[in-house]
C-alpha positions, 0 to 999 in steps of 0.5 A: 493454518490451511484454508480450503478454497471453493472455486465457486466463490471466485465466480460468485456475483459481487454486490452492486456496490463493487463496480469498476469503471473501464477506461474511456479517457485518453489519459489512461492510455498515455499513462499506460504508454509512459509506464511501458516506455520507462519499463516500470512496474505498478502495483496498479497492474501487478496487484490488479487494483480495482481503481487502476482505470480511474487512477490512470485516467487521472494521470496517477499511478503507484510505482512498484520498485524492486521488480515484480516478483515477491519472495512471499506468498500472502494469501490475499495478494495477486503479485506473483511469488518467484525468485526475484531478478537482480535489482535494476540500478537505473530504476530510481532514475526511471521512476523519477523521470516518470514523476517528471513527465506526469507532472506529479505533485504527490507520488506513491512508491511501493515494492515487493518483499525482497527477503533475498536481499540483506536489507530487504530493498531498503537502500533501493527505496532510499535511492528512489526517494532521493532520485525523485526529490532531485527531479521534483524538489517540491513533490510529496513522497509517500512510500508503502513498504514491506516490513524489512523483517523488522531490521532497524538499520533497514528502516533507518536507511529509508527514513534517512532519505526523508519520505513525507509519508511512511505507509506499512499495511497491517492488512488484517487483524491479529488473529488472521495474520498467520493465515493472510500474511506470509512470514509477516507478524502483527506486532512486528508491523506495529513496531515497524510503524513505531520505529519510522515515527520515532525516527521521522518525528514531526516531519513524517506521517505514518499510515496503515491500512486493513482489508475487510471481509476476511472474517474479522469481527468488529471488536477485532477491527476496533482493537487493530485501530487502537493498536495503530493509534498506540503506535503513532499512526495517524492515517488509516485506509479501510477497504474490501478484500477482493479475491484475485483468483480461486487460489487465493483466500475466499471472501467471507463477507462483502461489507456494506458501504454504510458500514464502511462509513460508520468505520470512518466515523469510529476511526476519526473518533479514535484519533486518526487525522485522516481516514479513507473507508469504502469498498474500493479504497486501497492504500494509494487510492486518492492518496494526494487527497489526504494531504497528511503533509499539512500536519507535518513540521516543514523544518 
């Protein structure tokens, strides 16, 4: 399904509640220097996250492993699509060293889609989780993964490394999935989340997120919430879609903060244990504040 892009939409003025704070904290620059020194990628920069100034100013970052070139071309995403380079064998240790230097007690690790690799990058994820745990035995490890094309062995490989939080974003409602998400399937994403929960049991929390403002209706959004709950998801993030460039999908609606607050209440009533809902909320925004690990079985 093709989408006609109006360049004027990219230049339109955003509502007053879409505000980004520019860096005025020396911690921001030290975080930026550390990421550069260890030759790491962050989704904060690659996906042009609106909260990167705040998060880096607090000494936190979401590390993006497996390179900065994605094999998919999703209509919402700022990460570049290109033929990826080979996986860097020392990257897991570099990520681990970063968590040590930053003295993190909660880390979020994500990756580009690597459909060029047989396991979709699952082994690389597992090695990174294991490397981080060796350096920081008590750290909470949250991963935000692609769908691995739904391969059971890839999901099992990641879960065998025992992350605390398994995050895979649904991104949008079922009707819009073919338009918004390249190669992804709505039901496959739900199945990935269910498989992770089945494999992890009470020692893992499963998490997912959706972008709003792409043309979804409230009944469709509420159905997506129900679908996530039916597949064992207990942590939900809802945020405003912001168009990275004129080549990306246009914003259909800027959702008011009051509406986001209402969706948070609805999500909690549907049984989500933790809901973050707001215009600038992203998957890893204030991830450590949710503390879903408190729901887990420590054994």
